[in-house]
PDB file of N, CA, C and O in Angstrom:
ATOM      1  N   MET A   1     -35.646   9.580 -25.115  1.00  0.00           N
ATOM      2  CA  MET A   1     -35.088   8.694 -24.543  1.00  0.00           C
ATOM      3  C   MET A   1     -35.776   7.632 -24.873  1.00  0.00           C
ATOM      4  O   MET A   1     -36.867   7.442 -24.335  1.00  0.00           O
ATOM      5  N   GLN A   2     -35.125   6.487 -26.088  1.00  0.00           N
ATOM      6  CA  GLN A   2     -35.696   5.061 -26.733  1.00  0.00           C
ATOM      7  C   GLN A   2     -34.774   4.160 -26.147  1.00  0.00           C
ATOM      8  O   GLN A   2     -33.554   4.040 -26.033  1.00  0.00           O
ATOM      9  N   CYS A   3     -36.098   3.412 -25.727  1.00  0.00           N
ATOM     10  CA  CYS A   3     -35.664   1.863 -25.294  1.00  0.00           C
ATOM     11  C   CYS A   3     -35.983   0.752 -26.341  1.00  0.00           C
ATOM     12  O   CYS A   3     -36.832   0.646 -27.226  1.00  0.00           O
ATOM     13  N   LYS A   4     -35.267   0.202 -26.023  1.00  0.00           N
ATOM     14  CA  LYS A   4     -34.599  -1.295 -27.117  1.00  0.00           C
ATOM     15  C   LYS A   4     -33.782  -2.214 -26.347  1.00  0.00           C
ATOM     16  O   LYS A   4     -32.878  -2.253 -25.512  1.00  0.00           O
ATOM     17  N   ARG A   5     -35.098  -3.432 -27.538  1.00  0.00           N
ATOM     18  CA  ARG A   5     -34.319  -5.050 -27.127  1.00  0.00           C
ATOM     19  C   ARG A   5     -34.992  -4.897 -25.398  1.00  0.00           C
ATOM     20  O   ARG A   5     -34.114  -5.079 -24.555  1.00  0.00           O
ATOM     21  N   ARG A   6     -35.949  -4.691 -25.005  1.00  0.00           N
ATOM     22  CA  ARG A   6     -36.846  -5.138 -24.086  1.00  0.00           C
ATOM     23  C   ARG A   6     -37.434  -6.415 -24.650  1.00  0.00           C
ATOM     24  O   ARG A   6     -37.921  -6.485 -25.778  1.00  0.00           O
ATOM     25  N   ASP A   7     -37.342  -7.630 -23.611  1.00  0.00           N
ATOM     26  CA  ASP A   7     -37.801  -8.680 -24.054  1.00  0.00           C
ATOM     27  C   ASP A   7     -38.707  -9.671 -23.197  1.00  0.00           C
ATOM     28  O   ASP A   7     -39.668  -9.003 -22.816  1.00  0.00           O
ATOM     29  N   ASP A   8     -38.804 -10.860 -22.774  1.00  0.00           N
ATOM     30  CA  ASP A   8     -39.569 -11.279 -21.430  1.00  0.00           C
ATOM     31  C   ASP A   8     -39.255 -10.416 -20.431  1.00  0.00           C
ATOM     32  O   ASP A   8     -38.504  -9.454 -20.272  1.00  0.00           O
ATOM     33  N   LEU A   9     -40.255 -11.203 -19.638  1.00  0.00           N
ATOM     34  CA  LEU A   9     -39.778 -10.601 -18.282  1.00  0.00           C
ATOM     35  C   LEU A   9     -39.510 -11.859 -17.150  1.00  0.00           C
ATOM     36  O   LEU A   9     -40.214 -12.847 -17.362  1.00  0.00           O
ATOM     37  N   ASP A  10     -38.577 -11.956 -15.963  1.00  0.00           N
ATOM     38  CA  ASP A  10     -38.387 -13.222 -15.522  1.00  0.00           C
ATOM     39  C   ASP A  10     -39.118 -13.582 -14.122  1.00  0.00           C
ATOM     40  O   ASP A  10     -40.238 -13.135 -14.367  1.00  0.00           O
ATOM     41  N   GLU A  11     -39.160 -13.877 -13.386  1.00  0.00           N
ATOM     42  CA  GLU A  11     -40.295 -14.325 -12.432  1.00  0.00           C
ATOM     43  C   GLU A  11     -40.517 -13.013 -11.414  1.00  0.00           C
ATOM     44  O   GLU A  11     -41.592 -12.731 -10.884  1.00  0.00           O
ATOM     45  N   ASN A  12     -39.273 -12.281 -11.261  1.00  0.00           N
ATOM     46  CA  ASN A  12     -39.455 -11.132 -10.203  1.00  0.00           C
ATOM     47  C   ASN A  12     -40.002  -9.595 -11.235  1.00  0.00           C
ATOM     48  O   ASN A  12     -39.557  -8.507 -10.868  1.00  0.00           O
ATOM     49  N   ASP A  13     -41.119  -9.651 -12.695  1.00  0.00           N
ATOM     50  CA  ASP A  13     -40.935  -9.036 -12.847  1.00  0.00           C
ATOM     51  C   ASP A  13     -40.013  -8.178 -13.802  1.00  0.00           C
ATOM     52  O   ASP A  13     -40.406  -7.104 -14.258  1.00  0.00           O
ATOM     53  N   ASP A  14     -39.085  -8.571 -14.010  1.00  0.00           N
ATOM     54  CA  ASP A  14     -37.613  -7.621 -14.310  1.00  0.00           C
ATOM     55  C   ASP A  14     -37.427  -7.608 -15.962  1.00  0.00           C
ATOM     56  O   ASP A  14     -38.476  -8.206 -16.198  1.00  0.00           O
ATOM     57  N   PRO A  15     -37.016  -7.431 -16.916  1.00  0.00           N
ATOM     58  CA  PRO A  15     -37.198  -7.608 -18.171  1.00  0.00           C
ATOM     59  C   PRO A  15     -35.625  -7.951 -18.177  1.00  0.00           C
ATOM     60  O   PRO A  15     -34.684  -7.348 -17.662  1.00  0.00           O
ATOM     61  N   LEU A  16     -35.700  -9.923 -19.450  1.00  0.00           N
ATOM     62  CA  LEU A  16     -34.545 -10.152 -19.578  1.00  0.00           C
ATOM     63  C   LEU A  16     -33.892  -9.709 -20.252  1.00  0.00           C
ATOM     64  O   LEU A  16     -34.562  -9.116 -21.097  1.00  0.00           O
ATOM     65  N   PRO A  17     -32.563  -9.587 -20.482  1.00  0.00           N
ATOM     66  CA  PRO A  17     -32.028  -9.322 -21.433  1.00  0.00           C
ATOM     67  C   PRO A  17     -32.039  -9.963 -22.804  1.00  0.00           C
ATOM     68  O   PRO A  17     -32.362 -11.142 -22.952  1.00  0.00           O
ATOM     69  N   SER A  18     -31.664  -9.138 -23.852  1.00  0.00           N
ATOM     70  CA  SER A  18     -32.149  -9.509 -25.404  1.00  0.00           C
ATOM     71  C   SER A  18     -31.235  -8.986 -26.533  1.00  0.00           C
ATOM     72  O   SER A  18     -30.910  -7.800 -26.602  1.00  0.00           O
ATOM     73  N   GLY A  19     -31.010  -9.514 -27.028  1.00  0.00           N
ATOM     74  CA  GLY A  19     -30.412  -8.672 -28.613  1.00  0.00           C
ATOM     75  C   GLY A  19     -28.930  -7.724 -27.805  1.00  0.00           C
ATOM     76  O   GLY A  19     -28.846  -6.974 -26.832  1.00  0.00           O
ATOM     77  N   ALA A  20     -27.876  -8.295 -28.886  1.00  0.00           N
ATOM     78  CA  ALA A  20     -26.787  -6.491 -28.601  1.00  0.00           C
ATOM     79  C   ALA A  20     -27.175  -5.347 -28.867  1.00  0.00           C
ATOM     80  O   ALA A  20     -27.815  -5.336 -29.918  1.00  0.00           O
ATOM     81  N   VAL A  21     -27.047  -4.033 -28.227  1.00  0.00           N
ATOM     82  CA  VAL A  21     -27.143  -2.987 -29.406  1.00  0.00           C
ATOM     83  C   VAL A  21     -25.738  -2.798 -30.279  1.00  0.00           C
ATOM     84  O   VAL A  21     -24.666  -2.947 -29.693  1.00  0.00           O
ATOM     85  N   THR A  22     -25.760  -2.568 -31.259  1.00  0.00           N
ATOM     86  CA  THR A  22     -24.498  -2.520 -32.885  1.00  0.00           C
ATOM     87  C   THR A  22     -24.764  -1.241 -32.710  1.00  0.00           C
ATOM     88  O   THR A  22     -25.610  -0.442 -32.308  1.00  0.00           O
ATOM     89  N   ARG A  23     -23.226  -1.412 -33.381  1.00  0.00           N
ATOM     90  CA  ARG A  23     -23.326   0.114 -33.706  1.00  0.00           C
ATOM     91  C   ARG A  23     -24.185   0.930 -34.930  1.00  0.00           C
ATOM     92  O   ARG A  23     -24.345   2.151 -34.934  1.00  0.00           O
ATOM     93  N   SER A  24     -24.660   0.075 -35.880  1.00  0.00           N
ATOM     94  CA  SER A  24     -25.761   0.272 -36.484  1.00  0.00           C
ATOM     95  C   SER A  24     -27.431   0.569 -36.006  1.00  0.00           C
ATOM     96  O   SER A  24     -28.356   1.099 -36.622  1.00  0.00           O
ATOM     97  N   VAL A  25     -27.376   0.165 -35.076  1.00  0.00           N
ATOM     98  CA  VAL A  25     -28.754   0.188 -33.828  1.00  0.00           C
ATOM     99  C   VAL A  25     -28.369   1.699 -33.288  1.00  0.00           C
ATOM    100  O   VAL A  25     -29.203   2.581 -33.495  1.00  0.00           O
ATOM    101  N   LEU A  26     -27.344   1.983 -32.716  1.00  0.00           N
ATOM    102  CA  LEU A  26     -27.068   3.244 -32.443  1.00  0.00           C
ATOM    103  C   LEU A  26     -27.470   4.349 -33.121  1.00  0.00           C
ATOM    104  O   LEU A  26     -28.455   5.040 -32.857  1.00  0.00           O
ATOM    105  N   LEU A  27     -26.242   4.589 -34.498  1.00  0.00           N
ATOM    106  CA  LEU A  27     -26.294   5.014 -35.105  1.00  0.00           C
ATOM    107  C   LEU A  27     -27.891   5.587 -35.970  1.00  0.00           C
ATOM    108  O   LEU A  27     -28.098   6.795 -36.089  1.00  0.00           O
ATOM    109  N   ALA A  28     -28.834   4.614 -36.474  1.00  0.00           N
ATOM    110  CA  ALA A  28     -29.857   4.587 -36.577  1.00  0.00           C
ATOM    111  C   ALA A  28     -30.880   5.476 -35.496  1.00  0.00           C
ATOM    112  O   ALA A  28     -31.871   6.142 -35.799  1.00  0.00           O
ATOM    113  N   GLU A  29     -30.648   5.386 -34.967  1.00  0.00           N
ATOM    114  CA  GLU A  29     -31.300   6.459 -33.003  1.00  0.00           C
ATOM    115  C   GLU A  29     -30.563   7.672 -33.589  1.00  0.00           C
ATOM    116  O   GLU A  29     -31.108   8.687 -34.021  1.00  0.00           O
ATOM    117  N   VAL A  30     -29.637   7.496 -33.555  1.00  0.00           N
ATOM    118  CA  VAL A  30     -29.311   9.349 -33.948  1.00  0.00           C
ATOM    119  C   VAL A  30     -29.759   9.600 -34.704  1.00  0.00           C
ATOM    120  O   VAL A  30     -30.429  10.629 -34.620  1.00  0.00           O
ATOM    121  N   ARG A  31     -29.735   8.975 -35.797  1.00  0.00           N
ATOM    122  CA  ARG A  31     -30.063   9.431 -37.338  1.00  0.00           C
ATOM    123  C   ARG A  31     -31.692  10.163 -36.969  1.00  0.00           C
ATOM    124  O   ARG A  31     -32.013  11.222 -37.509  1.00  0.00           O
ATOM    125  N   GLN A  32     -32.441   9.582 -36.185  1.00  0.00           N
ATOM    126  CA  GLN A  32     -33.448   9.426 -36.251  1.00  0.00           C
ATOM    127  C   GLN A  32     -33.734  11.049 -35.102  1.00  0.00           C
ATOM    128  O   GLN A  32     -34.376  12.070 -35.348  1.00  0.00           O
ATOM    129  N   ALA A  33     -33.136  10.747 -34.171  1.00  0.00           N
ATOM    130  CA  ALA A  33     -32.791  11.849 -33.411  1.00  0.00           C
ATOM    131  C   ALA A  33     -32.786  13.571 -34.288  1.00  0.00           C
ATOM    132  O   ALA A  33     -33.411  14.610 -34.075  1.00  0.00           O
ATOM    133  N   GLU A  34     -31.873  13.215 -35.186  1.00  0.00           N
ATOM    134  CA  GLU A  34     -31.837  14.651 -35.517  1.00  0.00           C
ATOM    135  C   GLU A  34     -32.572  15.122 -35.996  1.00  0.00           C
ATOM    136  O   GLU A  34     -32.524  16.324 -36.260  1.00  0.00           O
ATOM    137  N   ALA A  35     -33.758  14.184 -36.362  1.00  0.00           N
ATOM    138  CA  ALA A  35     -34.864  14.848 -37.411  1.00  0.00           C
ATOM    139  C   ALA A  35     -36.106  15.292 -36.420  1.00  0.00           C
ATOM    140  O   ALA A  35     -37.217  15.754 -36.680  1.00  0.00           O
ATOM    141  N   PHE A  36     -35.488  14.977 -35.238  1.00  0.00           N
ATOM    142  CA  PHE A  36     -36.897  15.591 -34.242  1.00  0.00           C
ATOM    143  C   PHE A  36     -36.991  17.355 -33.739  1.00  0.00           C
ATOM    144  O   PHE A  36     -36.198  17.983 -33.039  1.00  0.00           O
ATOM    145  N   THR A  37     -37.614  17.580 -34.059  1.00  0.00           N
ATOM    146  CA  THR A  37     -38.535  18.989 -33.962  1.00  0.00           C
ATOM    147  C   THR A  37     -38.645  19.236 -32.950  1.00  0.00           C
ATOM    148  O   THR A  37     -39.239  18.199 -32.654  1.00  0.00           O
ATOM    149  N   PRO A  38     -38.550  20.143 -31.374  1.00  0.00           N
ATOM    150  CA  PRO A  38     -37.261  21.203 -31.820  1.00  0.00           C
ATOM    151  C   PRO A  38     -36.192  20.485 -31.661  1.00  0.00           C
ATOM    152  O   PRO A  38     -36.331  19.264 -31.583  1.00  0.00           O
ATOM    153  N   ARG A  39     -35.042  20.997 -31.585  1.00  0.00           N
ATOM    154  CA  ARG A  39     -33.698  20.151 -31.862  1.00  0.00           C
ATOM    155  C   ARG A  39     -33.394  20.119 -30.355  1.00  0.00           C
ATOM    156  O   ARG A  39     -33.443  21.034 -29.534  1.00  0.00           O
ATOM    157  N   LEU A  40     -33.051  18.761 -30.202  1.00  0.00           N
ATOM    158  CA  LEU A  40     -32.516  17.786 -28.895  1.00  0.00           C
ATOM    159  C   LEU A  40     -31.247  18.373 -28.310  1.00  0.00           C
ATOM    160  O   LEU A  40     -30.516  18.967 -29.103  1.00  0.00           O
ATOM    161  N   ASP A  41     -30.883  18.297 -27.063  1.00  0.00           N
ATOM    162  CA  ASP A  41     -30.114  17.989 -26.289  1.00  0.00           C
ATOM    163  C   ASP A  41     -28.861  17.065 -26.188  1.00  0.00           C
ATOM    164  O   ASP A  41     -27.661  17.231 -26.406  1.00  0.00           O
ATOM    165  N   LEU A  42     -29.782  15.827 -25.688  1.00  0.00           N
ATOM    166  CA  LEU A  42     -29.340  14.679 -25.414  1.00  0.00           C
ATOM    167  C   LEU A  42     -30.196  13.730 -25.958  1.00  0.00           C
ATOM    168  O   LEU A  42     -31.400  13.962 -26.069  1.00  0.00           O
ATOM    169  N   SER A  43     -29.625  12.554 -26.353  1.00  0.00           N
ATOM    170  CA  SER A  43     -30.715  11.371 -26.815  1.00  0.00           C
ATOM    171  C   SER A  43     -29.882  10.163 -25.843  1.00  0.00           C
ATOM    172  O   SER A  43     -28.703  10.362 -25.549  1.00  0.00           O
ATOM    173  N   ILE A  44     -30.508   9.068 -25.439  1.00  0.00           N
ATOM    174  CA  ILE A  44     -30.401   8.130 -24.611  1.00  0.00           C
ATOM    175  C   ILE A  44     -31.234   7.642 -24.957  1.00  0.00           C
ATOM    176  O   ILE A  44     -32.423   7.958 -24.996  1.00  0.00           O
ATOM    177  N   LEU A  45     -30.379   6.287 -25.435  1.00  0.00           N
ATOM    178  CA  LEU A  45     -30.824   4.740 -25.890  1.00  0.00           C
ATOM    179  C   LEU A  45     -30.384   3.985 -24.931  1.00  0.00           C
ATOM    180  O   LEU A  45     -29.197   3.720 -24.744  1.00  0.00           O
ATOM    181  N   ALA A  46     -31.617   3.471 -24.058  1.00  0.00           N
ATOM    182  CA  ALA A  46     -31.731   2.706 -22.691  1.00  0.00           C
ATOM    183  C   ALA A  46     -32.145   1.304 -23.449  1.00  0.00           C
ATOM    184  O   ALA A  46     -32.928   1.225 -24.396  1.00  0.00           O
ATOM    185  N   THR A  47     -31.394   0.140 -22.774  1.00  0.00           N
ATOM    186  CA  THR A  47     -31.385  -0.947 -23.259  1.00  0.00           C
ATOM    187  C   THR A  47     -31.213  -2.260 -21.999  1.00  0.00           C
ATOM    188  O   THR A  47     -30.154  -2.499 -21.419  1.00  0.00           O
ATOM    189  N   THR A  48     -32.266  -2.852 -21.816  1.00  0.00           N
ATOM    190  CA  THR A  48     -32.339  -4.231 -20.996  1.00  0.00           C
ATOM    191  C   THR A  48     -30.853  -5.289 -21.529  1.00  0.00           C
ATOM    192  O   THR A  48     -30.262  -6.118 -20.838  1.00  0.00           O
ATOM    193  N   ALA A  49     -30.573  -4.893 -22.953  1.00  0.00           N
ATOM    194  CA  ALA A  49     -29.512  -5.627 -23.824  1.00  0.00           C
ATOM    195  C   ALA A  49     -27.802  -6.079 -22.413  1.00  0.00           C
ATOM    196  O   ALA A  49     -27.330  -5.493 -21.439  1.00  0.00           O
ATOM    197  N   LYS A  50     -27.606  -6.881 -22.868  1.00  0.00           N
ATOM    198  CA  LYS A  50     -26.687  -7.232 -22.003  1.00  0.00           C
ATOM    199  C   LYS A  50     -25.077  -6.181 -22.039  1.00  0.00           C
ATOM    200  O   LYS A  50     -24.671  -5.798 -23.136  1.00  0.00           O
ATOM    201  N   ARG A  51     -24.303  -5.816 -20.753  1.00  0.00           N
ATOM    202  CA  ARG A  51     -23.696  -4.168 -21.365  1.00  0.00           C
ATOM    203  C   ARG A  51     -22.347  -4.652 -21.763  1.00  0.00           C
ATOM    204  O   ARG A  51     -21.731  -5.549 -21.187  1.00  0.00           O
ATOM    205  N   ASP A  52     -21.894  -3.899 -22.923  1.00  0.00           N
ATOM    206  CA  ASP A  52     -20.915  -4.517 -23.779  1.00  0.00           C
ATOM    207  C   ASP A  52     -20.232  -3.274 -23.557  1.00  0.00           C
ATOM    208  O   ASP A  52     -20.739  -2.162 -23.408  1.00  0.00           O
ATOM    209  N   ALA A  53     -18.867  -3.638 -23.552  1.00  0.00           N
ATOM    210  CA  ALA A  53     -17.848  -2.769 -23.174  1.00  0.00           C
ATOM    211  C   ALA A  53     -17.027  -1.884 -24.737  1.00  0.00           C
ATOM    212  O   ALA A  53     -16.414  -0.817 -24.781  1.00  0.00           O
ATOM    213  N   HIS A  54     -17.297  -2.686 -25.632  1.00  0.00           N
ATOM    214  CA  HIS A  54     -16.721  -2.683 -26.962  1.00  0.00           C
ATOM    215  C   HIS A  54     -18.039  -1.251 -27.632  1.00  0.00           C
ATOM    216  O   HIS A  54     -17.578  -0.369 -28.356  1.00  0.00           O
ATOM    217  N   ILE A  55     -19.711  -1.232 -27.238  1.00  0.00           N
ATOM    218  CA  ILE A  55     -20.558  -0.228 -27.821  1.00  0.00           C
ATOM    219  C   ILE A  55     -20.115   0.944 -26.808  1.00  0.00           C
ATOM    220  O   ILE A  55     -19.876   2.118 -27.090  1.00  0.00           O
ATOM    221  N   GLN A  56     -20.081   0.452 -25.835  1.00  0.00           N
ATOM    222  CA  GLN A  56     -20.023   1.799 -24.637  1.00  0.00           C
ATOM    223  C   GLN A  56     -18.843   2.788 -25.113  1.00  0.00           C
ATOM    224  O   GLN A  56     -18.858   4.007 -25.286  1.00  0.00           O
ATOM    225  N   ARG A  57     -17.792   1.813 -25.269  1.00  0.00           N
ATOM    226  CA  ARG A  57     -16.479   2.828 -25.886  1.00  0.00           C
ATOM    227  C   ARG A  57     -16.940   3.611 -27.317  1.00  0.00           C
ATOM    228  O   ARG A  57     -16.684   4.812 -27.403  1.00  0.00           O
ATOM    229  N   PHE A  58     -17.685   2.861 -28.547  1.00  0.00           N
ATOM    230  CA  PHE A  58     -17.939   3.906 -29.380  1.00  0.00           C
ATOM    231  C   PHE A  58     -18.814   4.643 -29.403  1.00  0.00           C
ATOM    232  O   PHE A  58     -18.888   5.601 -30.173  1.00  0.00           O
ATOM    233  N   ALA A  59     -20.070   4.169 -28.122  1.00  0.00           N
ATOM    234  CA  ALA A  59     -20.686   5.872 -27.763  1.00  0.00           C
ATOM    235  C   ALA A  59     -20.328   6.783 -27.393  1.00  0.00           C
ATOM    236  O   ALA A  59     -20.953   7.843 -27.390  1.00  0.00           O
ATOM    237  N   ARG A  60     -19.298   6.609 -27.014  1.00  0.00           N
ATOM    238  CA  ARG A  60     -18.445   7.758 -25.719  1.00  0.00           C
ATOM    239  C   ARG A  60     -17.718   8.294 -27.004  1.00  0.00           C
ATOM    240  O   ARG A  60     -17.870   9.513 -27.092  1.00  0.00           O
ATOM    241  N   GLU A  61     -17.126   7.869 -27.818  1.00  0.00           N
ATOM    242  CA  GLU A  61     -16.241   8.849 -29.277  1.00  0.00           C
ATOM    243  C   GLU A  61     -17.183   9.167 -29.859  1.00  0.00           C
ATOM    244  O   GLU A  61     -17.023  10.242 -30.437  1.00  0.00           O
ATOM    245  N   LEU A  62     -18.888   8.375 -30.092  1.00  0.00           N
ATOM    246  CA  LEU A  62     -19.481   9.508 -31.133  1.00  0.00           C
ATOM    247  C   LEU A  62     -19.927  10.426 -30.332  1.00  0.00           C
ATOM    248  O   LEU A  62     -19.874  11.525 -30.884  1.00  0.00           O
ATOM    249  N   ASP A  63     -20.519  10.486 -28.830  1.00  0.00           N
ATOM    250  CA  ASP A  63     -20.654  11.142 -27.381  1.00  0.00           C
ATOM    251  C   ASP A  63     -19.579  12.859 -28.051  1.00  0.00           C
ATOM    252  O   ASP A  63     -19.965  13.972 -28.407  1.00  0.00           O
ATOM    253  N   GLU A  64     -18.132  12.199 -27.930  1.00  0.00           N
ATOM    254  CA  GLU A  64     -17.291  13.146 -27.705  1.00  0.00           C
ATOM    255  C   GLU A  64     -17.059  13.953 -29.487  1.00  0.00           C
ATOM    256  O   GLU A  64     -16.487  15.035 -29.619  1.00  0.00           O
ATOM    257  N   GLU A  65     -17.548  13.270 -30.500  1.00  0.00           N
ATOM    258  CA  GLU A  65     -17.343  13.614 -31.908  1.00  0.00           C
ATOM    259  C   GLU A  65     -18.583  14.660 -32.219  1.00  0.00           C
ATOM    260  O   GLU A  65     -18.469  15.590 -33.017  1.00  0.00           O
ATOM    261  N   ARG A  66     -19.893  14.346 -31.407  1.00  0.00           N
ATOM    262  CA  ARG A  66     -20.739  15.093 -31.395  1.00  0.00           C
ATOM    263  C   ARG A  66     -20.764  16.285 -30.909  1.00  0.00           C
ATOM    264  O   ARG A  66     -21.090  17.289 -31.541  1.00  0.00           O
ATOM    265  N   GLU A  67     -20.373  16.238 -29.598  1.00  0.00           N
ATOM    266  CA  GLU A  67     -20.123  17.696 -28.563  1.00  0.00           C
ATOM    267  C   GLU A  67     -19.081  18.518 -29.655  1.00  0.00           C
ATOM    268  O   GLU A  67     -19.508  19.667 -29.765  1.00  0.00           O
ATOM    269  N   GLY A  68     -18.014  18.336 -30.390  1.00  0.00           N
ATOM    270  CA  GLY A  68     -17.354  18.596 -30.827  1.00  0.00           C
ATOM    271  C   GLY A  68     -17.504  19.402 -32.293  1.00  0.00           C
ATOM    272  O   GLY A  68     -16.742  20.046 -33.014  1.00  0.00           O
ATOM    273  N   ILE A  69     -18.972  18.989 -32.327  1.00  0.00           N
ATOM    274  CA  ILE A  69     -19.197  19.786 -33.666  1.00  0.00           C
ATOM    275  C   ILE A  69     -21.000  20.724 -33.394  1.00  0.00           C
ATOM    276  O   ILE A  69     -21.839  21.170 -34.177  1.00  0.00           O
ATOM    277  N   GLY A  70     -20.886  20.647 -31.799  1.00  0.00           N
ATOM    278  CA  GLY A  70     -22.134  21.292 -31.282  1.00  0.00           C
ATOM    279  C   GLY A  70     -23.228  20.588 -31.422  1.00  0.00           C
ATOM    280  O   GLY A  70     -24.345  21.101 -31.361  1.00  0.00           O
ATOM    281  N   SER A  71     -23.008  19.260 -31.637  1.00  0.00           N
ATOM    282  CA  SER A  71     -24.527  18.419 -31.599  1.00  0.00           C
ATOM    283  C   SER A  71     -25.467  18.514 -30.525  1.00  0.00           C
ATOM    284  O   SER A  71     -25.478  19.497 -29.785  1.00  0.00           O
ATOM    285  N   PHE A  72     -26.200  17.624 -30.403  1.00  0.00           N
ATOM    286  CA  PHE A  72     -26.671  17.268 -29.575  1.00  0.00           C
ATOM    287  C   PHE A  72     -26.095  15.830 -28.388  1.00  0.00           C
ATOM    288  O   PHE A  72     -25.982  14.800 -29.053  1.00  0.00           O
ATOM    289  N   ALA A  73     -25.793  15.637 -27.100  1.00  0.00           N
ATOM    290  CA  ALA A  73     -25.195  14.219 -26.395  1.00  0.00           C
ATOM    291  C   ALA A  73     -26.078  13.041 -26.751  1.00  0.00           C
ATOM    292  O   ALA A  73     -27.282  12.804 -26.854  1.00  0.00           O
ATOM    293  N   VAL A  74     -24.741  12.315 -26.913  1.00  0.00           N
ATOM    294  CA  VAL A  74     -25.316  10.658 -27.142  1.00  0.00           C
ATOM    295  C   VAL A  74     -24.943   9.804 -25.971  1.00  0.00           C
ATOM    296  O   VAL A  74     -23.797   9.507 -25.633  1.00  0.00           O
ATOM    297  N   HIS A  75     -26.513   9.308 -25.165  1.00  0.00           N
ATOM    298  CA  HIS A  75     -25.727   8.844 -24.014  1.00  0.00           C
ATOM    299  C   HIS A  75     -26.420   7.094 -24.496  1.00  0.00           C
ATOM    300  O   HIS A  75     -27.298   6.772 -25.297  1.00  0.00           O
ATOM    301  N   LEU A  76     -25.488   6.237 -23.523  1.00  0.00           N
ATOM    302  CA  LEU A  76     -26.343   4.478 -23.909  1.00  0.00           C
ATOM    303  C   LEU A  76     -26.323   3.976 -22.547  1.00  0.00           C
ATOM    304  O   LEU A  76     -25.198   3.701 -22.128  1.00  0.00           O
ATOM    305  N   TRP A  77     -27.331   3.784 -21.727  1.00  0.00           N
ATOM    306  CA  TRP A  77     -27.785   2.867 -20.579  1.00  0.00           C
ATOM    307  C   TRP A  77     -28.081   1.789 -20.719  1.00  0.00           C
ATOM    308  O   TRP A  77     -28.979   1.392 -21.461  1.00  0.00           O
ATOM    309  N   PHE A  78     -27.025   0.796 -19.684  1.00  0.00           N
ATOM    310  CA  PHE A  78     -27.752  -0.496 -19.553  1.00  0.00           C
ATOM    311  C   PHE A  78     -28.792  -0.366 -18.488  1.00  0.00           C
ATOM    312  O   PHE A  78     -29.154   0.644 -17.883  1.00  0.00           O
ATOM    313  N   TRP A  79     -29.321  -1.997 -18.357  1.00  0.00           N
ATOM    314  CA  TRP A  79     -30.141  -2.040 -17.148  1.00  0.00           C
ATOM    315  C   TRP A  79     -29.618  -1.820 -16.129  1.00  0.00           C
ATOM    316  O   TRP A  79     -30.291  -1.093 -15.398  1.00  0.00           O
ATOM    317  N   ASP A  80     -28.708  -2.123 -15.748  1.00  0.00           N
ATOM    318  CA  ASP A  80     -27.973  -1.646 -14.032  1.00  0.00           C
ATOM    319  C   ASP A  80     -27.875  -0.255 -14.547  1.00  0.00           C
ATOM    320  O   ASP A  80     -28.830   0.091 -13.852  1.00  0.00           O
ATOM    321  N   GLU A  81     -27.615   0.624 -15.038  1.00  0.00           N
ATOM    322  CA  GLU A  81     -27.566   1.704 -14.769  1.00  0.00           C
ATOM    323  C   GLU A  81     -28.998   2.643 -14.207  1.00  0.00           C
ATOM    324  O   GLU A  81     -29.007   3.589 -13.420  1.00  0.00           O
ATOM    325  N   TYR A  82     -29.888   2.143 -14.763  1.00  0.00           N
ATOM    326  CA  TYR A  82     -30.990   2.483 -14.522  1.00  0.00           C
ATOM    327  C   TYR A  82     -31.298   3.202 -13.446  1.00  0.00           C
ATOM    328  O   TYR A  82     -30.471   2.779 -12.638  1.00  0.00           O
ATOM    329  N   PRO A  83     -31.985   4.071 -12.843  1.00  0.00           N
ATOM    330  CA  PRO A  83     -32.308   5.114 -11.942  1.00  0.00           C
ATOM    331  C   PRO A  83     -33.634   3.851 -11.127  1.00  0.00           C
ATOM    332  O   PRO A  83     -34.658   3.753 -11.803  1.00  0.00           O
ATOM    333  N   ARG A  84     -33.605   2.971  -9.794  1.00  0.00           N
ATOM    334  CA  ARG A  84     -34.675   2.812  -9.333  1.00  0.00           C
ATOM    335  C   ARG A  84     -35.279   3.366  -7.892  1.00  0.00           C
ATOM    336  O   ARG A  84     -36.436   3.101  -7.565  1.00  0.00           O
TER     337      ARG A  84
END
């Protein structure tokens, strides 16, 4: 799991969202995860950035593509999805 885009904290000590997760950010994390030893089963990019339907769709498509070639899963978590 990689955590990205954490910024300042609000009055409740919760991270404030900042910076969008882009395709290039997600693909760069996947490339880094591919080099990890031992081989991963799952890579999660966790972020405090604001939810974005376009990058979520891209992440799902990337995950399906990778599943089709027998590679590790790719998930993208936004702040409101984190277990509390």
